[in-house]
C-alpha positions as CSV (number, residue, x, y, z in Angstrom):
1,M,25.2,-12.5,102.5
2,S,24.6,-9.8,100.0
3,K,28.7,-8.5,100.3
4,N,29.3,-11.8,99.1
5,F,26.9,-12.0,96.1
6,K,28.3,-8.9,94.8
7,K,31.8,-9.9,95.3
8,L,30.8,-13.3,93.2
9,G,29.2,-11.3,90.7
10,V,32.4,-9.0,90.0
11,N,34.8,-12.1,89.9
12,L,32.5,-13.6,87.3
13,L,32.7,-10.6,85.4
14,I,36.1,-10.1,85.6
15,L,36.9,-13.7,84.6
16,L,34.3,-13.4,81.3
17,L,36.0,-10.1,80.6
18,Q,39.7,-12.1,80.8
19,S,38.5,-15.1,78.6
20,F,36.8,-12.9,75.8
21,Y,40.4,-10.9,75.9
22,F,42.5,-14.0,75.5
23,I,39.9,-15.6,72.8
24,S,40.1,-12.3,70.8
25,R,43.9,-12.5,71.2
26,F,44.2,-15.7,70.0
27,L,41.7,-15.4,67.1
28,I,43.6,-12.3,65.7
29,L,46.8,-14.2,66.0
30,G,45.5,-16.9,64.4
31,I,43.8,-15.0,61.6
32,G,46.9,-13.0,61.1
33,K,49.3,-16.5,60.7
34,I,46.5,-17.7,58.0
35,S,46.6,-14.7,56.2
36,Q,50.5,-14.6,56.2
37,F,50.2,-17.9,54.9
38,F,47.9,-17.2,52.3
39,Y,49.7,-14.2,51.2
40,A,53.0,-16.0,50.7
41,V,51.4,-18.8,49.0
42,G,49.5,-16.1,46.6
43,R,52.8,-13.9,45.9
44,K,54.4,-17.1,44.7
45,M,51.9,-18.2,42.7
46,F,50.1,-14.7,41.7
47,G,52.8,-12.4,42.2
48,K,54.2,-12.4,38.6
49,M,50.7,-12.1,37.0
50,V,49.3,-9.4,39.0
51,T,53.1,-7.7,38.5
52,A,52.4,-7.8,34.8
53,I,48.6,-6.6,35.4
54,Y,49.3,-3.5,37.4
55,G,52.3,-2.5,34.6
56,Q,50.1,-2.7,31.8
57,Y,47.4,-1.0,33.9
58,I,50.0,1.9,34.4
59,K,51.1,2.0,31.0
60,L,47.7,2.2,29.7
61,K,46.8,5.1,32.1
62,S,49.4,6.9,31.5
63,R,48.2,6.5,27.8
64,L,44.8,7.7,28.2
65,N,46.2,10.8,30.2
66,L,44.3,9.5,33.4
67,N,47.1,10.9,36.1
68,K,44.6,13.8,36.8
69,K,41.8,13.6,38.8
70,W,38.5,12.2,36.9
71,H,35.2,13.0,38.5
72,F,32.4,10.7,37.7
73,T,30.8,13.1,35.0
74,N,34.1,13.0,33.1
75,I,33.6,9.5,32.5
76,L,30.8,9.2,31.3
77,T,31.0,12.4,28.9
78,N,33.8,10.5,27.3
79,N,33.9,9.7,23.7
80,K,35.6,6.6,24.5
81,T,33.8,5.4,27.4
82,V,30.5,5.6,25.3
83,H,32.1,3.8,22.6
84,A,33.2,1.0,24.8
85,T,29.9,0.8,26.6
86,I,28.1,0.5,23.5
87,I,30.5,-2.4,21.9
88,I,29.9,-4.2,25.2
89,I,26.2,-4.1,24.7
90,T,26.1,-5.3,21.4
91,I,28.5,-8.4,21.9
92,I,25.8,-9.3,25.3
93,I,23.0,-9.1,23.1
94,L,24.4,-11.5,20.1
95,L,25.8,-13.7,22.5
96,I,22.4,-14.0,24.1
97,N,20.3,-14.1,20.8
98,L,23.1,-16.8,19.3
99,T,23.5,-19.1,22.2
100,I,20.9,-18.9,24.8
101,G,17.3,-21.1,24.5
102,T,14.2,-20.9,26.5
103,K,11.7,-23.9,27.1
104,K,9.7,-21.8,24.9
105,T,12.1,-22.0,22.0
106,L,12.7,-25.7,21.9
107,A,12.3,-27.5,18.7
108,A,8.9,-29.8,18.3
109,D,10.7,-33.0,17.4
110,D,13.9,-32.1,19.6
111,T,14.7,-31.1,23.1
112,T,17.8,-29.2,22.1
113,P,17.4,-25.7,22.7
114,K,17.6,-23.4,19.7
115,P,19.0,-19.9,19.3
116,A,16.3,-17.5,18.8
117,L,17.9,-16.4,15.5
118,F,16.8,-19.9,13.9
119,Y,13.1,-18.7,14.9
120,L,13.3,-15.5,13.5
121,I,14.4,-16.7,10.3
122,Q,12.4,-20.2,10.3
123,S,9.3,-18.6,8.6
124,E,11.4,-18.0,5.7
125,F,12.5,-21.9,5.1
126,A,9.7,-23.8,7.5
127,E,9.2,-27.1,5.9
128,D,5.4,-27.2,6.7
129,E,4.4,-24.7,4.2
130,E,3.2,-25.0,1.3
131,L,3.4,-23.4,-2.4
132,I,0.4,-22.9,-4.4
133,I,0.4,-21.9,-7.9
134,E,-2.9,-21.2,-9.6
135,T,-3.0,-21.2,-13.5
136,F,-6.2,-20.2,-15.6
137,D,-6.8,-22.1,-18.8
138,E,-8.2,-19.7,-21.4
139,S,-8.7,-22.5,-24.1
140,A,-11.5,-23.8,-21.6
141,V,-13.4,-21.0,-21.4
142,I,-12.9,-18.8,-24.3
143,S,-13.8,-21.4,-27.4
144,P,-12.5,-20.2,-30.7
145,E,-15.7,-21.4,-32.4
146,E,-18.6,-19.3,-33.0
147,E,-22.1,-19.8,-31.4
148,T,-24.8,-18.6,-33.4
149,Y,-28.4,-18.0,-31.5
150,L,-30.0,-20.4,-33.7
151,R,-28.0,-23.4,-32.9
152,N,-29.6,-23.5,-29.4
153,L,-33.1,-22.7,-30.4
154,A,-35.1,-26.4,-30.1
155,S,-37.6,-25.1,-32.5
156,V,-35.5,-24.7,-35.7
157,R,-33.3,-28.0,-35.6
158,V,-34.2,-31.4,-36.0
159,Q,-35.6,-32.8,-33.1
160,P,-35.2,-36.8,-32.4
161,Q,-38.2,-38.9,-33.3
162,V,-40.1,-41.1,-30.4
163,E,-41.0,-44.6,-31.6
164,M,-44.3,-45.4,-30.7
165,K,-44.7,-48.9,-29.6
166,S,-47.8,-50.5,-27.8
167,V,-47.6,-51.3,-24.0
168,G,-46.8,-55.4,-24.7
169,E,-43.8,-54.3,-26.9
170,V,-42.6,-51.8,-24.6
171,E,-39.2,-53.0,-23.1
172,V,-38.3,-53.5,-19.3
173,G,-35.8,-50.7,-19.0
174,Q,-38.4,-48.3,-20.8
175,T,-41.3,-48.0,-18.7
176,D,-40.4,-45.3,-16.8
177,T,-41.3,-42.8,-20.0
178,I,-44.5,-44.4,-20.9
179,V,-47.4,-42.9,-18.6
180,Q,-51.3,-43.9,-19.3
181,G,-52.9,-43.9,-22.8
182,G,-49.2,-45.3,-24.4
183,S,-47.8,-42.0,-24.6
184,A,-44.3,-40.9,-24.4
185,V,-42.9,-38.0,-22.1
186,V,-40.1,-36.0,-23.7
187,K,-38.2,-33.2,-22.3
188,P,-38.2,-30.4,-24.2
189,N,-34.9,-28.2,-24.7
190,I,-35.0,-25.0,-23.5
191,A,-33.1,-22.4,-25.5
192,K,-30.3,-20.4,-23.7
193,T,-30.6,-16.6,-24.0
194,T,-28.8,-14.1,-22.4
195,K,-29.4,-11.4,-20.1
196,I,-30.0,-7.9,-21.8
197,K,-29.3,-4.7,-20.4
198,R,-32.7,-2.9,-20.0
199,P,-31.7,0.7,-22.0
200,R,-31.4,3.9,-19.8
201,T,-32.6,7.3,-20.4
202,T,-30.7,9.0,-17.6
203,I,-27.2,9.8,-16.1
204,I,-26.2,7.3,-13.3
205,Y,-23.3,7.8,-11.2
206,H,-20.5,4.9,-10.8
207,L,-18.2,4.3,-7.8
208,V,-15.1,3.5,-9.2
209,Q,-13.6,0.5,-7.5
210,P,-9.8,-0.9,-7.0
211,G,-8.6,-2.6,-10.5
212,E,-11.1,-0.3,-12.5
213,T,-9.9,1.7,-15.3
214,V,-11.9,4.1,-17.8
215,S,-12.0,2.2,-20.5
216,T,-13.2,-1.3,-18.1
217,I,-15.9,1.0,-17.0
218,A,-16.9,2.2,-20.3
219,Q,-17.1,-1.4,-21.6
220,E,-19.4,-2.6,-18.5
221,Y,-21.7,0.2,-19.3
222,D,-21.5,0.0,-23.4
223,I,-20.7,3.3,-23.9
224,S,-17.4,4.9,-25.3
225,V,-14.4,6.4,-23.6
226,S,-14.7,9.3,-24.8
227,T,-18.2,9.7,-23.6
228,I,-17.1,9.2,-19.6
229,L,-13.9,11.6,-20.1
230,W,-16.4,14.2,-22.1
231,E,-18.9,14.1,-19.0
232,N,-16.4,13.7,-16.1
233,N,-14.1,16.7,-17.8
234,L,-11.0,14.5,-17.9
235,N,-8.3,13.7,-20.6
236,A,-6.0,11.0,-21.9
237,Y,-3.6,11.4,-19.2
238,S,-6.2,11.8,-16.1
239,V,-6.0,9.1,-13.6
240,I,-8.7,7.6,-11.2
241,R,-8.9,6.1,-8.2
242,P,-10.7,4.1,-6.1
243,G,-13.7,6.3,-4.5
244,N,-14.4,8.4,-7.3
245,K,-17.8,8.8,-8.6
246,L,-18.2,9.0,-12.4
247,A,-21.2,10.2,-14.3
248,I,-22.4,7.6,-16.7
249,L,-24.3,8.5,-19.8
250,P,-26.7,6.1,-21.2
251,V,-25.1,6.0,-24.8
252,S,-22.2,7.5,-26.2
253,G,-22.1,10.8,-27.0
254,I,-22.4,14.2,-24.9
255,S,-24.7,16.3,-22.3
256,Y,-25.5,19.5,-23.0
257,K,-27.0,22.4,-20.9
258,V,-29.9,24.8,-22.5
259,S,-28.4,28.5,-22.8
260,K,-30.4,31.2,-23.8
261,G,-31.2,31.9,-27.5
262,D,-30.3,27.6,-28.0
263,T,-32.8,26.0,-30.6
264,L,-32.5,22.6,-31.7
265,Q,-31.4,23.3,-35.1
266,T,-28.5,25.2,-33.8
267,I,-27.6,22.4,-31.2
268,A,-27.6,19.6,-34.1
269,K,-25.9,21.7,-36.1
270,K,-23.1,22.3,-33.5
271,Y,-22.8,18.6,-32.7
272,D,-23.2,17.6,-36.2
273,V,-26.0,15.0,-35.1
274,E,-29.7,14.8,-36.7
275,E,-32.3,17.1,-34.9
276,N,-35.0,13.8,-34.6
277,E,-32.0,12.2,-32.5
278,I,-32.2,14.7,-30.1
279,T,-35.8,14.6,-29.5
280,E,-36.5,11.1,-29.6
281,F,-34.0,10.2,-27.0
282,N,-35.1,13.2,-25.1
283,K,-38.7,12.8,-25.2
284,I,-39.3,16.2,-26.5
285,T,-43.0,16.6,-28.3
286,D,-42.5,20.6,-29.2
287,S,-39.4,21.1,-30.7
288,S,-39.7,24.9,-29.9
289,Y,-40.0,24.7,-26.3
290,L,-36.7,24.3,-24.7
291,K,-35.9,25.6,-20.7
292,I,-33.1,27.1,-19.9
293,G,-31.1,25.1,-18.1
294,Q,-32.6,22.1,-19.1
295,N,-30.1,19.0,-19.6
296,L,-29.9,17.3,-23.2
297,I,-28.1,14.1,-24.1
298,I,-26.6,14.2,-27.3
299,P,-26.6,11.0,-28.9
300,G,-23.7,10.6,-31.0
301,G,-22.5,13.8,-30.6
302,S,-18.3,14.7,-29.8
303,K,-16.7,17.9,-28.4
304,K,-15.5,20.1,-31.0
305,Y,-11.7,21.1,-30.5
306,S,-10.7,24.3,-32.5
307,L,-6.7,25.0,-33.8
308,P,-5.5,28.1,-32.0
309,T,-4.5,30.9,-34.3
310,Y,-1.3,32.9,-34.6
311,S,-0.9,36.0,-35.8
312,S,1.7,36.1,-38.6
313,Y,3.8,38.6,-37.4
314,S,7.2,38.1,-39.2
315,G,10.4,39.9,-38.7
316,L,10.0,42.4,-41.9
317,A,7.1,43.7,-40.1
318,A,9.6,43.9,-36.8
319,L,12.2,46.0,-38.8
320,K,9.3,48.3,-40.1
321,N,8.0,49.1,-36.9
322,L,11.3,50.2,-35.6
323,V,12.3,52.8,-38.4
324,V,9.3,55.1,-37.9
325,P,9.3,58.5,-39.9
326,P,9.2,61.6,-37.7
327,S,5.7,62.9,-36.9
328,S,7.1,66.6,-37.1
329,S,9.3,68.8,-39.4
330,A,12.0,71.3,-38.7
331,T,10.8,74.6,-37.8
332,K,13.0,77.7,-39.0
333,G,14.0,80.3,-36.0
334,N,16.9,81.1,-34.1
335,K,15.9,79.0,-30.9
336,M,16.3,75.2,-30.6
337,N,13.4,72.6,-29.8
338,W,13.3,70.6,-26.9
339,P,14.3,67.0,-27.6
340,T,11.0,65.0,-28.6
341,E,10.9,61.3,-27.6
342,G,12.0,59.1,-30.0
343,H,14.7,61.7,-31.2
C-alpha cells in the first residue's frame, strides 16, 4: 500500500515538472516573439531618430574629451558640470515662481491661481491702500495781528450794560438769567494769562531728545546758545546726539570755579560784569568771603579769547644768524690749529 502511494507521488511530481517546463518554454518563446515584433516596429518608427541622437552623443563626447575613463569626482569637480547645474536650478526656480499657484495664493475676487511673483509685488500696487497727505495751515495758528495783554482784561474795557426791568416786564425767554429779587446773573470774563516759568538759581541737566538741537534747547530754557556751548565745552561745529546730558545754566552767562587768590573784583573784571550782579544772583552776603572750589554763576559773562601771538622773525634776521663773526682770532706760531666748529 505504501509503495503505491510513493509511486503515485513520484508520478505527480514528474508531471508537475514537465508542465512547468513546457509552460516556461512557451512563455520564453512568446516573449521572444513579442519582443521581436516590438523591436521591428520600434526600429522602423524610431530607428532613424535614435541613430541621429546617438550620433550627436558621439560628437559631443569627442568634443568634451570624454573618451578617457571618468570618475564620479571628476564629474563633480568639472567647471562645465557646475555651470550646467546652476543654470538648470535657476530655470526650475523661475518656472515654479512664474507658473505654480497654490491654494494659499488664490485671489480674493478670482479663483484662478496667481504666480508667486504677483504676490511679491502686490504690496506696492495694492488697490485697497489709501494715501493720506497731512498739511499744516500756519495762517490758522499764527496770526499776523499782535495781541496785547490789556485786550483780555475785563476790568479795563467797556462791559455791556444790563437793562433792569421789573418782574412783570421780563420776556419769556429771559427768565433763566433772573433770580429772586430781580437781580441779574452776569458771567464775568476771566482774563487769560500765560504760564510763567519760575526763575532758577541752580544748574540743571537736560537729556537730549531726538530732533533737538542746541538752538532749540536754548530757546526752551530762555538762554543763549553760547551759554550752553561754554558750559558743556562745545564749539560751533560740535554735534549733539540723543541721550547726551547737557548742563543748563539758569541765565545766560558762564559758570566759574573759585581758585586761590580770586576775589569778586578780579572775577567781575575778568568777565566784564558788575560785582553786585554776581553777589545778588549767587546770594553772597559777604563779598570778601569766597570758598576755594565754590561754583559761581556769572550773569551776562562770556569767555574771553586771546589772539595767538607770533614772533616777528624776518628773513633779514635769518641771514644775520648765518653770518656770525669768528669768536677766536688767529694765533701766531709755526704750528697749525685744529679745526673748530663752523670753520
